[in-house]
DRENTIDO-677660 format. One record per residue (C-alpha): residue number from 0; residue in three letters; chain; x negated, y negated, z. Coordinates in nm, 3 decimals, m for minus. Example, Ala and Ser with C-alpha at 12.3 -4.5 7.8 and 13.67 -1.06 7.14 Angstrom:
BEGIN
  nr rest kette    east   north      up
   0  ALA     A  m1.230   0.450   0.780
   1  SER     A  m1.367   0.106   0.714
***
This chain:
BEGIN
  nr rest kette    east   north      up
   0  UNK     A  m2.555   0.673   0.730
   1  UNK     A  m2.582   0.452   0.422
   2  UNK     A  m2.299   0.202   0.409
   3  UNK     A  m2.327   0.178   0.030
   4  UNK     A  m2.260   0.549  m0.031
   5  UNK     A  m2.027   0.647   0.253
   6  UNK     A  m1.692   0.587   0.083
   7  UNK     A  m1.786   0.719  m0.264
   8  UNK     A  m1.916   1.035  m0.093
   9  UNK     A  m1.603   1.059   0.121
  10  UNK     A  m1.393   1.023  m0.195
  11  UNK     A  m1.585   1.311  m0.350
  12  UNK     A  m1.511   1.528  m0.048
  13  UNK     A  m1.141   1.444  m0.034
  14  UNK     A  m1.095   1.477  m0.411
  15  UNK     A  m1.301   1.765  m0.548
  16  UNK     A  m1.426   1.791  m0.906
  17  UNK     A  m1.157   2.054  m0.959
  18  UNK     A  m0.888   1.812  m0.832
  19  UNK     A  m1.016   1.540  m1.064
  20  UNK     A  m1.029   1.773  m1.362
  21  UNK     A  m0.671   1.886  m1.298
  22  UNK     A  m0.555   1.524  m1.294
  23  UNK     A  m0.736   1.426  m1.614
  24  UNK     A  m0.603   1.736  m1.791
  25  UNK     A  m0.249   1.667  m1.672
  26  UNK     A  m0.274   1.311  m1.806
  27  UNK     A  m0.417   1.438  m2.133
  28  UNK     A  m0.755   1.267  m2.107
  29  UNK     A  m1.070   1.458  m2.210
  30  UNK     A  m1.387   1.320  m2.052
  31  UNK     A  m1.669   1.364  m2.307
  32  UNK     A  m1.931   1.150  m2.131
  33  UNK     A  m2.215   1.325  m1.951
  34  UNK     A  m2.353   1.019  m1.773
  35  UNK     A  m2.075   0.766  m1.710
  36  UNK     A  m1.793   1.004  m1.620
  37  UNK     A  m1.448   0.941  m1.473
  38  UNK     A  m1.601   1.018  m1.132
  39  UNK     A  m1.861   0.745  m1.190
  40  UNK     A  m1.587   0.502  m1.289
  41  UNK     A  m1.401   0.578  m0.965
  42  UNK     A  m1.720   0.520  m0.762
  43  UNK     A  m1.788   0.197  m0.954
  44  UNK     A  m1.445   0.051  m0.876
  45  UNK     A  m1.460   0.162  m0.510
  46  UNK     A  m1.793  m0.014  m0.466
  47  UNK     A  m1.673  m0.318  m0.664
  48  UNK     A  m1.378  m0.355  m0.422
  49  UNK     A  m1.584  m0.305  m0.108
  50  UNK     A  m1.878  m0.525  m0.204
  51  UNK     A  m1.690  m0.793  m0.397
  52  UNK     A  m1.865  m0.759  m0.730
  53  UNK     A  m1.769  m1.037  m0.965
  54  UNK     A  m1.757  m0.860  m1.303
  55  UNK     A  m1.856  m0.552  m1.500
  56  UNK     A  m2.190  m0.721  m1.572
  57  UNK     A  m2.253  m0.790  m1.202
  58  UNK     A  m2.174  m0.427  m1.116
  59  UNK     A  m2.408  m0.296  m1.385
  60  UNK     A  m2.689  m0.522  m1.258
  61  UNK     A  m2.668  m0.392  m0.898
  62  UNK     A  m2.552  m0.035  m0.969
  63  UNK     A  m2.883   0.133  m0.891
  64  UNK     A  m2.892  m0.024  m0.543
  65  UNK     A  m2.562   0.149  m0.466
  66  UNK     A  m2.653   0.496  m0.585
  67  UNK     A  m2.492   0.469  m0.930
  68  UNK     A  m2.676   0.563  m1.251
  69  UNK     A  m2.827   0.289  m1.465
  70  UNK     A  m2.591   0.174  m1.741
  71  UNK     A  m2.508  m0.128  m1.957
  72  UNK     A  m2.207  m0.332  m1.851
  73  UNK     A  m2.039  m0.261  m2.186
  74  UNK     A  m2.040   0.110  m2.094
  75  UNK     A  m1.826   0.063  m1.783
  76  UNK     A  m1.606  m0.192  m1.960
  77  UNK     A  m1.535   0.055  m2.240
  78  UNK     A  m1.473   0.338  m1.993
  79  UNK     A  m1.230   0.129  m1.786
  80  UNK     A  m1.027   0.050  m2.099
  81  UNK     A  m1.039   0.407  m2.224
  82  UNK     A  m0.938   0.605  m1.914
  83  UNK     A  m0.557   0.603  m1.875
  84  UNK     A  m0.475   0.428  m1.549
  85  UNK     A  m0.238   0.715  m1.470
  86  UNK     A  m0.556   0.903  m1.369
  87  UNK     A  m0.636   0.646  m1.097
  88  UNK     A  m0.271   0.628  m0.993
  89  UNK     A  m0.256   1.004  m0.942
  90  UNK     A  m0.586   0.993  m0.756
  91  UNK     A  m0.433   0.732  m0.524
  92  UNK     A  m0.131   0.958  m0.459
  93  UNK     A  m0.359   1.256  m0.387
  94  UNK     A  m0.580   1.059  m0.147
  95  UNK     A  m0.274   0.923   0.037
  96  UNK     A  m0.130   1.274   0.066
  97  UNK     A  m0.451   1.421   0.208
  98  UNK     A  m0.530   1.130   0.441
  99  UNK     A  m0.174   1.108   0.577
 100  UNK     A  m0.183   1.475   0.670
 101  UNK     A  m0.491   1.396   0.878
 102  UNK     A  m0.350   1.079   1.039
 103  UNK     A  m0.040   1.144   1.247
 104  UNK     A   0.085   0.854   1.457
 105  UNK     A   0.365   0.833   1.712
 106  UNK     A   0.690   0.675   1.595
 107  UNK     A   0.838   0.370   1.764
 108  UNK     A   1.170   0.432   1.592
 109  UNK     A   1.400   0.735   1.552
 110  UNK     A   1.285   0.768   1.188
 111  UNK     A   0.973   0.658   1.006
 112  UNK     A   1.003   0.320   0.832
 113  UNK     A   0.932   0.262   0.463
 114  UNK     A   0.873  m0.106   0.390
 115  UNK     A   0.906  m0.204   0.024
 116  UNK     A   0.766  m0.529  m0.112
 117  UNK     A   0.545  m0.653  m0.394
 118  UNK     A   0.232  m0.861  m0.442
 119  UNK     A   0.130  m1.048  m0.757
 120  UNK     A  m0.222  m1.086  m0.894
 121  UNK     A  m0.255  m1.375  m1.140
 122  UNK     A  m0.527  m1.494  m1.376
 123  UNK     A  m0.549  m1.742  m1.663
 124  UNK     A  m0.282  m1.734  m1.934
 125  UNK     A  m0.514  m1.599  m2.203
 126  UNK     A  m0.671  m1.325  m1.989
 127  UNK     A  m0.375  m1.085  m1.994
 128  UNK     A  m0.173  m1.165  m2.305
 129  UNK     A   0.040  m0.854  m2.246
 130  UNK     A   0.144  m0.978  m1.898
 131  UNK     A   0.272  m1.339  m1.923
 132  UNK     A   0.372  m1.495  m1.592
 133  UNK     A   0.462  m1.857  m1.513
 134  UNK     A   0.314  m2.166  m1.675
 135  UNK     A  m0.052  m2.126  m1.760
 136  UNK     A  m0.085  m1.798  m1.572
 137  UNK     A  m0.061  m1.431  m1.661
 138  UNK     A  m0.028  m1.163  m1.396
 139  UNK     A   0.070  m0.818  m1.277
 140  UNK     A   0.269  m0.693  m0.979
 141  UNK     A   0.202  m0.403  m0.749
 142  UNK     A   0.528  m0.286  m0.587
 143  UNK     A   0.433  m0.105  m0.268
 144  UNK     A   0.606   0.131  m0.025
 145  UNK     A   0.417   0.081   0.300
 146  UNK     A   0.421   0.292   0.617
 147  UNK     A   0.370   0.083   0.933
 148  UNK     A   0.320   0.402   1.137
 149  UNK     A   0.034   0.519   0.913
 150  UNK     A  m0.069   0.159   0.839
 151  UNK     A  m0.116   0.268   0.480
 152  UNK     A   0.060   0.233   0.144
 153  UNK     A   0.245   0.552   0.056
 154  UNK     A   0.356   0.480  m0.301
 155  UNK     A   0.294   0.212  m0.565
 156  UNK     A   0.465   0.110  m0.890
 157  UNK     A   0.280  m0.123  m1.126
 158  UNK     A   0.455  m0.379  m1.351
 159  UNK     A   0.390  m0.711  m1.522
 160  UNK     A   0.436  m1.017  m1.303
 161  UNK     A   0.774  m1.124  m1.442
 162  UNK     A   0.943  m0.794  m1.354
 163  UNK     A   1.208  m0.849  m1.085
 164  UNK     A   1.155  m0.663  m0.756
 165  UNK     A   1.509  m0.525  m0.723
 166  UNK     A   1.519  m0.268  m1.006
 167  UNK     A   1.166  m0.148  m0.930
 168  UNK     A   1.262  m0.092  m0.568
 169  UNK     A   1.494   0.185  m0.685
 170  UNK     A   1.185   0.393  m0.762
 171  UNK     A   1.047   0.358  m0.409
 172  UNK     A   1.334   0.494  m0.200
 173  UNK     A   1.304   0.798   0.028
 174  UNK     A   1.599   0.941   0.223
 175  UNK     A   1.362   1.081   0.488
 176  UNK     A   1.273   0.727   0.597
 177  UNK     A   1.448   0.400   0.685
 178  UNK     A   1.409   0.161   0.393
 179  UNK     A   1.318  m0.192   0.509
 180  UNK     A   1.343  m0.469   0.247
 181  UNK     A   1.373  m0.844   0.204
 182  UNK     A   1.646  m1.042   0.026
 183  UNK     A   1.500  m0.978  m0.321
 184  UNK     A   1.626  m0.618  m0.297
 185  UNK     A   1.975  m0.706  m0.171
 186  UNK     A   2.262  m0.600  m0.397
 187  UNK     A   2.610  m0.504  m0.277
 188  UNK     A   2.653  m0.212  m0.518
 189  UNK     A   2.317  m0.078  m0.404
 190  UNK     A   2.424  m0.079  m0.037
 191  UNK     A   2.735   0.125  m0.115
 192  UNK     A   2.527   0.371  m0.315
 193  UNK     A   2.276   0.408  m0.030
 194  UNK     A   2.558   0.499   0.207
 195  UNK     A   2.676   0.771  m0.034
 196  UNK     A   2.319   0.897  m0.083
 197  UNK     A   2.254   0.893   0.294
 198  UNK     A   1.956   0.663   0.242
 199  UNK     A   1.900   0.476   0.573
 200  UNK     A   1.823   0.106   0.520
 201  UNK     A   1.770  m0.228   0.693
 202  UNK     A   1.784  m0.506   0.432
 203  UNK     A   1.797  m0.881   0.477
 204  UNK     A   2.114  m1.039   0.338
 205  UNK     A   2.123  m1.337   0.108
 206  UNK     A   2.247  m1.652   0.283
 207  UNK     A   2.553  m1.701   0.062
 208  UNK     A   2.703  m1.352   0.104
 209  UNK     A   3.063  m1.367   0.226
 210  UNK     A   3.178  m1.153   0.519
 211  UNK     A   3.525  m0.990   0.507
 212  UNK     A   3.726  m0.816   0.784
 213  UNK     A   3.464  m0.859   1.051
 214  UNK     A   3.487  m0.628   1.355
 215  UNK     A   3.246  m0.681   1.644
 216  UNK     A   3.068  m0.382   1.797
 217  UNK     A   3.062  m0.334   2.174
 218  UNK     A   2.720  m0.395   2.326
 219  UNK     A   2.561  m0.482   2.658
 220  UNK     A   2.487  m0.854   2.678
 221  UNK     A   2.140  m0.969   2.778
 222  UNK     A   2.013  m1.322   2.830
 223  UNK     A   1.668  m1.222   2.698
 224  UNK     A   1.797  m1.066   2.376
 225  UNK     A   1.744  m1.237   2.039
 226  UNK     A   2.067  m1.083   1.904
 227  UNK     A   2.332  m1.334   1.797
 228  UNK     A   2.593  m1.093   1.658
 229  UNK     A   2.646  m0.725   1.582
 230  UNK     A   2.950  m0.622   1.377
 231  UNK     A   3.082  m0.419   1.084
 232  UNK     A   3.245  m0.570   0.778
 233  UNK     A   3.283  m0.564   0.403
 234  UNK     A   3.048  m0.785   0.208
 235  UNK     A   3.105  m1.012  m0.091
 236  UNK     A   3.384  m1.202  m0.263
 237  UNK     A   3.711  m1.056  m0.386
 238  UNK     A   3.561  m1.024  m0.735
 239  UNK     A   3.255  m0.835  m0.607
 240  UNK     A   3.312  m0.678  m0.266
 241  UNK     A   3.155  m0.372  m0.107
 242  UNK     A   3.372  m0.061  m0.103
 243  UNK     A   3.210   0.052   0.220
 244  UNK     A   3.202  m0.118   0.557
 245  UNK     A   2.848  m0.208   0.659
 246  UNK     A   2.688  m0.301   0.987
 247  UNK     A   2.546  m0.654   1.009
 248  UNK     A   2.301  m0.764   1.278
 249  UNK     A   2.219  m1.133   1.321
 250  UNK     A   1.917  m1.225   1.534
 251  UNK     A   1.677  m1.513   1.590
 252  UNK     A   1.313  m1.488   1.491
 253  UNK     A   1.023  m1.632   1.695
 254  UNK     A   1.086  m1.978   1.545
 255  UNK     A   1.456  m1.977   1.632
 256  UNK     A   1.573  m1.915   1.274
 257  UNK     A   1.872  m1.686   1.229
 258  UNK     A   1.814  m1.375   1.019
 259  UNK     A   2.102  m1.159   0.891
 260  UNK     A   2.031  m0.796   0.807
 261  UNK     A   2.266  m0.526   0.683
 262  UNK     A   2.217  m0.162   0.775
 263  UNK     A   2.378   0.181   0.779
 264  UNK     A   2.178   0.285   1.086
 265  UNK     A   2.450   0.311   1.349
 266  UNK     A   2.282   0.506   1.627
 267  UNK     A   2.019   0.239   1.705
 268  UNK     A   2.078  m0.070   1.919
 269  UNK     A   2.098  m0.413   1.758
 270  UNK     A   1.763  m0.498   1.919
 271  UNK     A   1.605  m0.192   1.760
 272  UNK     A   1.749  m0.288   1.419
 273  UNK     A   1.594  m0.635   1.458
 274  UNK     A   1.260  m0.473   1.547
 275  UNK     A   1.280  m0.253   1.237
 276  UNK     A   1.323  m0.554   1.012
 277  UNK     A   1.047  m0.749   1.186
 278  UNK     A   0.808  m0.464   1.103
 279  UNK     A   0.840  m0.588   0.745
 280  UNK     A   0.577  m0.850   0.823
 281  UNK     A   0.314  m0.574   0.845
 282  UNK     A   0.321  m0.534   0.467
 283  UNK     A   0.255  m0.908   0.428
 284  UNK     A  m0.051  m0.869   0.650
 285  UNK     A  m0.160  m0.572   0.439
 286  UNK     A  m0.130  m0.773   0.116
 287  UNK     A  m0.334  m1.060   0.261
 288  UNK     A  m0.597  m0.813   0.381
 289  UNK     A  m0.655  m0.639   0.048
 290  UNK     A  m0.669  m0.971  m0.136
 291  UNK     A  m0.918  m1.116   0.111
 292  UNK     A  m1.144  m0.815   0.164
 293  UNK     A  m1.108  m0.583  m0.138
 294  UNK     A  m1.173  m0.822  m0.425
 295  UNK     A  m0.822  m0.771  m0.564
 296  UNK     A  m0.776  m1.122  m0.715
 297  UNK     A  m1.094  m1.079  m0.929
 298  UNK     A  m0.985  m0.876  m1.231
 299  UNK     A  m1.275  m0.754  m1.446
 300  UNK     A  m1.100  m0.631  m1.761
 301  UNK     A  m0.829  m0.760  m1.991
 302  UNK     A  m0.642  m0.452  m2.105
 303  UNK     A  m0.375  m0.263  m1.914
 304  UNK     A  m0.588   0.041  m1.825
 305  UNK     A  m0.885  m0.164  m1.704
 306  UNK     A  m0.666  m0.384  m1.482
 307  UNK     A  m0.462  m0.108  m1.320
 308  UNK     A  m0.763   0.124  m1.284
 309  UNK     A  m0.933  m0.149  m1.080
 310  UNK     A  m0.626  m0.224  m0.868
 311  UNK     A  m0.544   0.139  m0.786
 312  UNK     A  m0.910   0.195  m0.694
 313  UNK     A  m0.888  m0.098  m0.449
 314  UNK     A  m0.586   0.065  m0.283
 315  UNK     A  m0.779   0.393  m0.264
 316  UNK     A  m1.066   0.209  m0.094
 317  UNK     A  m0.823   0.071   0.165
 318  UNK     A  m0.676   0.416   0.239
 319  UNK     A  m1.024   0.566   0.281
 320  UNK     A  m1.129   0.287   0.518
 321  UNK     A  m0.809   0.325   0.723
 322  UNK     A  m0.853   0.702   0.739
 323  UNK     A  m1.214   0.669   0.850
 324  UNK     A  m1.119   0.409   1.112
 325  UNK     A  m0.826   0.609   1.255
 326  UNK     A  m1.022   0.933   1.274
 327  UNK     A  m1.322   0.769   1.440
 328  UNK     A  m1.118   0.551   1.678
 329  UNK     A  m0.960   0.861   1.835
 330  UNK     A  m1.301   0.990   1.940
 331  UNK     A  m1.451   0.672   2.090
 332  UNK     A  m1.422   0.507   2.429
 333  UNK     A  m1.505   0.155   2.305
 334  UNK     A  m1.238  m0.041   2.118
 335  UNK     A  m1.267  m0.208   1.776
 336  UNK     A  m0.994  m0.360   1.563
 337  UNK     A  m0.972  m0.238   1.204
 338  UNK     A  m1.103  m0.572   1.075
 339  UNK     A  m1.395  m0.567   1.319
 340  UNK     A  m1.471  m0.207   1.218
 341  UNK     A  m1.484  m0.297   0.849
 342  UNK     A  m1.698  m0.607   0.904
 343  UNK     A  m1.945  m0.424   1.127
 344  UNK     A  m1.951  m0.121   0.901
 345  UNK     A  m2.061  m0.325   0.600
 346  UNK     A  m2.300  m0.544   0.795
 347  UNK     A  m2.466  m0.237   0.951
 348  UNK     A  m2.368  m0.347   1.303
 349  UNK     A  m2.135  m0.068   1.417
 350  UNK     A  m2.189   0.035   1.781
 351  UNK     A  m2.400   0.351   1.815
 352  UNK     A  m2.103   0.546   1.953
 353  UNK     A  m1.893   0.460   1.647
 354  UNK     A  m2.174   0.557   1.409
 355  UNK     A  m2.220   0.888   1.586
 356  UNK     A  m1.851   0.973   1.597
 357  UNK     A  m1.796   0.866   1.238
 358  UNK     A  m2.072   1.103   1.125
 359  UNK     A  m1.910   1.379   1.333
 360  UNK     A  m1.572   1.312   1.168
 361  UNK     A  m1.722   1.339   0.820
 362  UNK     A  m1.913   1.658   0.891
 363  UNK     A  m1.608   1.810   1.061
 364  UNK     A  m1.398   1.734   0.754
 365  UNK     A  m1.667   1.891   0.534
 366  UNK     A  m1.681   2.204   0.749
 367  UNK     A  m1.302   2.251   0.753
 368  UNK     A  m1.269   2.211   0.376
 369  UNK     A  m1.592   2.390   0.286
 370  UNK     A  m1.755   2.087   0.122
 371  UNK     A  m2.119   1.978   0.132
 372  UNK     A  m2.191   1.628   0.266
 373  UNK     A  m2.508   1.487   0.107
 374  UNK     A  m2.632   1.132   0.170
 375  UNK     A  m2.492   1.111   0.525
 376  UNK     A  m2.688   1.060   0.842
***
């Protein structure tokens, strides 16, 4: 199994040529190239993320080694600018949909969690003139809805770096899940609206929020519990106060700092609410991982399409790696962490059992969906 071609080939099996054509047609893009197609651009950016290519020129120089056709770096640069990034964004959504159907994980909580947060990618001020940030930097934000059960992003909204998280978070809600968010998304009017919309949430409160008509909830005391208080109340000052009563849970984190979260989840214990919020740290780990291992901070292009095409492709690469890891892990007796799997996969040092089971997973997927699997084995 060639480590250089595994994920591009897997991508081709998960997203057929018919799928890709439907997406490009829906976006209104007509691919006239016969050599460097949209499919080739997708493969280029997948490989660039996985193998940490430094630029379009670097990718063009090593392309042949990775199974790509020979091309000049200006060809891929032009293609990246030309293809609407909505194509790559829809490809990401399709890959997530197909991979999540294949990766079911047991829930630790009564409902699945949906953690919403953002990460910023910055470069020099003159690189992205359409995306000014702070000082001598320009940058873009990727606002992510992350599933800790699937250990995958489930939805992404792209904006310039100066866009505030709160309003964008409105586009990442889902009433079928418990929304878990940090203080940047806290707004009293929003909490009242979530109650009316029956959107479950666990959101960290800002430190200066006033509490009105506090009423403690009955609970079993435990000396080992991190819970400091559990009560219902109205939030805010007289000039801006919540119309609804909300549940507030105060707990101590591992460093002894008090954290106040507000929620409309009433059937769970205060300890479980604290656990839900603490799952928010998994998205921080995810952001660090993609920046460290998927070349995300190295932006190749300068225009909007080139930048977002590259970033969405990096997220696709992550989802494919996670899918491959989860599916293979279920079939093996030896244990590997996800990070160890990725490192060994790309260094050619996977245990024989993992190689064998990974090949079986890929061929099984091909058989079920009636796809051929060239370049494997």
